[in-house]
N, C-alpha and C positions, 0 to 999 in steps of 0.2 A: 556572476549569474545568481538571480534570486532563487532560494532553495525550492519553493513551491513550483516555479516554472521549470526548474531543472527536473524535479521529480514527475511533473506532468509529461515532460519529453520522455521519461523513462517508462511511465505506466500507461499513458494515453487515457488516463481517467483522473478527473479532478478529486473524486472521493478517495481513490487509492492513493493519489499523490499527497493528499491531506494525512492519511493514515501513515504514509511513509515518512513525511516530515515530522509528525508527532513522535513516531518511534526513533527517528534519528535524534530528536531533541532529547529524548529520554537517555539514549546511548551516550550522547555528548556529555550530559551531566554525570552519568554514571562512570565515565572513563576520562573526566577532566584532568585527572593527575597524570594521564598519559600524553596529553597535549604538549608539544614543544613550542613555546611561544616565539622562537626564532624561525618558525616556519608559518606558512600561510594558514590561518584559521579556516578560510573559505575552502581551500583545497582539501583540508583535513575533513571538513564537514561534508563536502560533496562526495568525497571518497566514502564516507560512512553511508550516505544516501545510496550511492551506487552499490555498496556491498549488501545493504538491506534489500534493495530492489530485487536482486537475485533471489533472496530468500523468499520475499513476497510472491514472485513468480512461481517458484517451486511449491509453496503452500497453496496457491491458488490452483495450480495444476492438479495437485493432489485432492483438492476439495471438490473439483468438478469431475464428473464422469459422464462421457458422452455429451459435454456441453451443458449439463444440467447439474446444479448443486446436489449432492447426495442427500442432504438433510431436509430437502423440501419435497412435500408430497405434490404430486402432479395430478392435476384435475383435468379431465377431458371437457369440462363444461365451464364456459365462461360465467354461467349463472351462479356458480359456487362462489365467485369473488365479487359479484356485483349485487349490492343491495337493491331490493325492490324488483329484481327479475324473477321470472318464473321458469 
């Protein structure tokens, strides 16, 4: 299975899947000396993606409070975000 498609199945978001694959690529390079060439690279790589996806979900849950990111100011007016509106 292609890594991005696999990550999309886990995250249900293309942007999050791309972040997940990028992080997995970093971790593969960082731990390359631990890879056993007698085993399937694909299985090892997808296992890393699966492990990271759990971390991503935990981080996302911690970042959101009541469904809204904690670090974003909430405006009651759409005019604040729309140029040219009064």
